[in-house]
Structures are given as structure tokens and as C-alpha cells.
C-alpha positions as CSV (number, residue, x, y, z in Angstrom):
1,M,-5.8,131.9,99.3
2,D,-6.6,128.6,100.8
3,S,-8.2,129.6,104.1
4,K,-7.5,126.2,105.7
5,G,-3.7,126.6,105.4
6,V,-1.3,123.7,105.1
7,K,-2.9,120.2,105.4
8,D,-1.1,117.3,107.2
9,E,-0.2,115.4,104.0
10,E,1.1,118.7,102.5
11,M,3.3,119.2,105.5
12,E,4.7,115.7,105.0
13,L,5.5,116.5,101.4
14,L,7.4,119.7,102.5
15,V,9.3,117.7,105.2
16,A,10.4,115.2,102.5
17,D,11.4,118.0,100.1
18,L,13.5,119.7,102.7
19,L,15.4,116.5,103.5
20,E,15.8,115.5,99.8
21,V,16.7,118.8,98.3
22,Y,18.6,120.6,101.1
23,G,19.4,118.0,103.8
24,Y,17.3,119.8,106.4
25,D,15.8,117.1,108.6
26,F,12.5,118.1,110.1
27,T,11.3,114.5,110.3
28,N,11.2,114.4,114.0
29,Y,9.9,117.9,114.8
30,A,6.8,117.9,116.9
31,R,4.0,118.1,114.3
32,A,1.6,120.5,116.1
33,S,4.4,123.1,116.5
34,L,5.7,122.6,112.9
35,K,2.2,122.9,111.4
36,R,1.5,126.1,113.5
37,R,4.7,127.7,112.2
38,L,4.1,126.6,108.6
39,N,0.6,128.0,108.6
40,R,1.8,131.3,110.2
41,L,4.3,131.8,107.4
42,Y,1.9,130.6,104.7
43,A,-0.7,133.2,105.8
44,L,1.9,135.9,106.4
45,D,3.4,135.7,102.9
46,G,0.0,135.4,101.3
47,F,0.4,132.3,99.1
48,P,-2.6,131.6,96.9
49,S,-2.0,127.8,97.0
50,F,0.1,125.2,98.7
51,A,1.7,124.3,95.3
52,E,3.1,127.8,95.0
53,F,4.3,127.7,98.6
54,R,6.1,124.4,98.0
55,Y,7.6,125.6,94.6
56,R,9.0,128.7,96.2
57,I,10.6,126.8,99.0
58,K,12.2,124.3,96.6
59,S,13.4,126.8,93.9
60,D,14.2,130.1,95.7
61,P,17.3,129.9,98.0
62,D,16.5,133.3,99.6
63,Y,13.0,132.2,100.5
64,L,14.4,129.0,101.9
65,K,16.5,131.0,104.3
66,R,13.4,132.9,105.4
67,F,11.5,129.6,105.8
68,V,14.2,127.9,107.9
69,E,14.5,131.0,110.1
70,E,10.8,131.2,110.7
71,I,10.4,127.5,111.4
72,T,13.5,127.1,113.7
73,V,13.8,130.5,115.5
74,N,13.1,130.5,119.2
75,V,12.0,133.7,120.8
76,T,14.5,134.4,123.6
77,E,15.6,137.1,126.0
78,M,18.5,137.9,128.3
79,F,18.5,136.3,131.7
80,R,15.3,134.5,130.9
81,D,14.0,132.7,134.0
82,P,16.1,134.8,136.4
83,Q,15.9,132.1,139.1
84,F,17.7,129.8,136.7
85,Y,20.6,132.3,136.4
86,K,20.6,132.6,140.2
87,K,21.1,128.9,140.5
88,L,24.0,129.1,138.0
89,R,25.7,131.9,140.0
90,E,25.2,130.2,143.4
91,E,25.6,126.4,142.7
92,V,26.9,125.6,139.2
93,L,29.6,128.2,138.4
94,P,31.4,128.1,141.8
95,V,32.0,124.4,141.1
96,L,33.2,125.1,137.5
97,A,35.5,127.8,139.0
98,T,37.8,125.1,140.3
99,Y,38.5,123.9,136.7
100,P,41.6,125.3,134.8
101,L,39.4,125.8,131.7
102,I,35.6,126.1,131.5
103,R,33.9,124.9,128.3
104,I,30.2,125.7,127.9
105,W,28.0,124.8,125.0
106,H,24.8,126.8,124.2
107,A,23.0,124.4,121.9
108,G,20.3,126.0,119.8
109,C,21.5,129.5,120.9
110,S,19.2,131.4,118.5
111,T,20.1,135.1,118.4
112,G,22.5,134.7,121.3
113,E,20.9,136.6,124.2
114,E,21.6,133.6,126.5
115,V,25.3,133.5,125.5
116,Y,25.7,137.2,126.4
117,S,23.9,136.6,129.7
118,M,26.3,133.8,130.5
119,A,29.3,136.0,129.5
120,I,28.1,138.7,131.9
121,V,27.7,136.3,134.8
122,L,31.1,134.8,134.1
123,S,32.7,138.2,133.9
124,E,31.2,139.3,137.2
125,M,32.5,136.1,138.9
126,G,36.0,136.7,137.4
127,L,35.7,133.5,135.3
128,L,35.3,134.8,131.7
129,Q,39.0,134.8,130.9
130,K,39.3,131.1,131.5
131,S,36.0,130.2,129.8
132,L,35.1,129.2,126.2
133,L,31.5,129.7,125.2
134,Y,30.5,127.6,122.1
135,A,27.3,128.8,120.6
136,T,25.6,126.7,118.0
137,D,22.4,126.8,116.0
138,L,21.0,125.2,112.8
139,N,20.3,128.6,111.4
140,P,23.2,130.7,110.1
141,D,21.2,133.9,110.0
142,V,20.4,133.9,113.8
143,L,24.1,133.1,114.5
144,E,25.0,136.2,112.5
145,V,22.8,138.4,114.8
146,A,24.5,136.7,117.9
147,R,27.9,137.3,116.5
148,T,27.3,141.0,116.1
149,G,25.9,141.4,119.7
150,I,23.6,144.2,118.5
151,Y,20.0,144.1,119.7
152,S,17.0,146.4,119.9
153,L,17.2,149.0,122.6
154,N,13.5,148.5,123.3
155,H,14.3,145.1,124.9
156,M,16.9,146.4,127.3
157,K,14.4,147.4,130.0
158,L,13.2,143.8,130.2
159,H,16.7,142.4,130.0
160,S,17.8,144.7,132.8
161,E,14.9,143.7,135.0
162,N,15.8,140.0,134.5
163,Y,19.4,140.7,135.2
164,I,18.6,142.3,138.6
165,A,16.2,139.5,139.5
166,S,18.9,137.0,138.7
167,G,21.3,138.4,141.2
168,G,23.1,141.0,139.1
169,T,24.4,144.0,141.1
170,K,25.9,146.3,138.4
171,D,24.3,148.9,136.2
172,F,23.1,146.7,133.3
173,S,23.7,149.5,130.8
174,S,27.4,149.4,131.5
175,Y,27.6,146.2,129.4
176,Y,26.4,147.9,126.1
177,T,26.6,151.2,124.2
178,A,23.4,152.6,122.9
179,K,23.2,154.2,119.4
180,Y,19.9,155.3,117.9
181,D,17.5,152.4,118.6
182,R,20.2,149.7,118.9
183,A,22.3,148.4,121.8
184,K,25.7,147.0,121.1
185,F,27.2,144.7,123.7
186,K,30.9,145.2,124.6
187,D,33.6,143.4,122.7
188,S,35.1,142.3,126.0
189,L,32.1,139.9,126.4
190,K,32.5,138.5,122.9
191,G,36.2,137.5,123.0
192,K,35.5,134.0,124.5
193,M,32.5,133.2,122.2
194,I,32.8,130.7,119.3
195,Y,29.9,130.5,116.9
196,A,29.2,127.6,114.5
197,T,26.3,126.0,112.7
198,H,25.4,122.7,114.3
199,N,22.3,120.6,113.6
200,L,21.2,118.7,116.7
201,V,19.2,116.4,114.5
202,S,22.2,115.1,112.4
203,D,25.5,116.3,113.7
204,K,27.8,114.5,116.2
205,S,29.4,115.6,119.4
206,F,32.3,118.0,118.8
207,N,33.9,118.5,122.2
208,E,33.8,117.7,125.9
209,F,31.9,120.3,128.0
210,Q,31.4,121.0,131.7
211,L,28.1,122.8,131.1
212,I,25.6,122.4,128.3
213,L,22.6,124.6,128.0
214,C,19.7,123.8,125.6
215,R,16.7,125.7,126.8
216,N,13.3,125.7,125.1
217,V,14.5,123.8,122.1
218,L,13.5,120.2,122.9
219,I,9.9,121.1,123.3
220,Y,9.8,121.4,119.4
221,F,11.0,117.8,119.0
222,D,9.1,114.6,119.2
223,K,10.0,111.9,121.8
224,D,12.5,110.0,119.6
225,L,14.4,113.1,118.6
226,Q,14.5,114.3,122.2
227,E,16.0,111.0,123.2
228,K,18.6,111.2,120.4
229,V,19.6,114.8,121.4
230,L,19.8,113.9,125.1
231,H,22.2,111.1,124.2
232,L,24.3,113.5,122.2
233,F,24.5,115.8,125.2
234,D,25.4,112.9,127.4
235,Q,28.3,112.0,125.1
236,S,29.4,115.7,125.0
237,L,29.3,116.2,128.8
238,E,32.2,115.3,130.9
239,Q,31.9,113.4,134.2
240,L,30.3,115.6,136.9
241,G,29.3,118.2,134.3
242,F,25.9,120.0,134.3
243,L,23.0,119.9,131.8
244,A,20.5,122.8,131.8
245,L,17.1,122.6,130.0
246,G,14.1,124.9,129.6
247,S,11.3,125.2,132.2
248,K,9.0,122.7,130.4
249,E,11.7,120.2,129.6
250,T,13.0,117.2,131.5
251,I,15.3,114.2,131.2
252,R,13.2,112.2,133.7
253,F,11.8,109.6,131.2
254,S,14.9,109.4,129.0
255,G,17.5,106.7,128.7
256,I,20.2,108.9,130.4
257,A,18.1,109.8,133.5
258,T,19.8,107.3,135.8
259,K,23.2,108.9,135.2
260,Y,22.0,112.3,136.5
261,K,20.9,114.0,139.7
262,Q,18.6,117.0,139.5
263,L,19.6,120.2,141.4
264,E,16.8,121.3,143.7
265,G,14.2,123.5,142.2
266,E,15.7,124.1,138.8
267,K,16.0,122.4,135.4
268,V,19.6,121.6,135.9
269,W,21.0,118.1,136.2
270,R,24.5,116.9,137.2
271,K,26.1,113.9,135.6
272,T,27.0,111.5,138.4
273,K,27.8,108.2,136.5
């Protein structure tokens, strides 16, 4: 096997293939991150040469699914960054509570842990019944995991600790039933979730939201694509709505920055203009 992994020019060939053959646009993905993930997969699956790696991606639809999943999946957890959820509980959701209907978009929701976290908070605040949670991702396989609401039981200790740190006061295990090594979240949380594939790179706005969460996704995009996606969010967010990003992400240097005011201490902005 080629010990050096995938070269820069080979990566560009793959990016062109994916767009031409399948319509997946990785053109504006941050190159360092893309290359790291490509090389990980290349080594993991033991390809003897780049030519075979490329051929497999172009000719085997099952392998393509694996490829897209490995390249796009973001590792996530429930109530990640507990202080962020505290801010939602204390400052954002009480404002949205005054609306007759609350529409929330989880963009790049991956396997859905964040969507269930939100449903739990809304449920505790008596707001779930009048909320709609739109959860989208480029990758249909991770959406399928999210739709089932079944996760590894091993992760529940961490999720529970995050939940308590975020201001949760109930017994976290009351939200799921455990069977063997799996935890299945209650159907009452799922009733207000709408799952759909959506490509932040190429798809348009599809609704007006009061809250958009896209956390730890933009860090994988280059500057131009970040700008494009932020404009998409701006078009999708109604006046006085809230935009939440990941801990290393910002709108500070973007074309939409002047329309927003940042909430103190958190990566949450409110649309003011």
C-alpha cells in the first residue's frame, strides 16, 4: 500500500469525480480536514493504490455510501457544551416561548443527538407541543440513525453528566428505555421532529425559522463556503431569530455580521436588522 496516502492532486481528482458522477460537491471543503479524512479511510480499508481507491468510489454505490459517511460525519454527543444549553434554557427559549409556533432547524444534524437534546429541553419547558424540529444532513445514513433514536448505552453516562451540567433536573434515564447495550429514546420526543436530506453546499432555504443550530460543521468548510452557508441561514432566519454555531465558529468576519448581535459568553447571535 502507498504509505504516503492520498496526494493533493489525487484529492482534487476525487473531488472532481464526486461532483461529476454523483453531484456531491466537496469543492469548498477545507482541504486539510478533507485530506485527513481521506487518508484515514484509505489506510483503514487497506487500498494498495490510489487508482483502486478512486475506482471503488466511482463504481461501487455501497462503498460510495461508506465514503460519504466517513467524510461528512461529525462526532457528536447529547448536551455537548452544557453551558450552551444553559444559555438556550435561560435566554433563548423563554423568548421563543412567546411565539404561537416555534420552528427550529438543526443543520448538519449528523446522528441526531443534538435534536434529542433540544426536544428534552423543550419538553421540560412545556414547549415541545408547539415546536417543530427540522433536522437535516447531507448524509441519509446518519439521518436514519437519528430517526430511530437508538444509541449506544455506553454513551449515556456522558450524556447524563452533560444534561445535569446544562441545567437538567430530572433523572436522564427517564427519557429512554434500555435494552441490551442500546438506549431507545421515547417516542414522545420524536413526534415533533422532521428529518430530511439537505446539502448546505447546494440546496436553498426551505422555511423561516426562529432558531437555527449549525454547530461544528462550518469548521470543515473554507471561507467562501462558510460565507455562502451563513447567507443561507440569514435568508432562513426570521427577524429577531437566533443563530447558534459551534465553539470554534463565528460570524464576526462575514457579510451578515452587521445584522446580528452576539449573546454574552456564547456562540449565539440574534438577528436585529
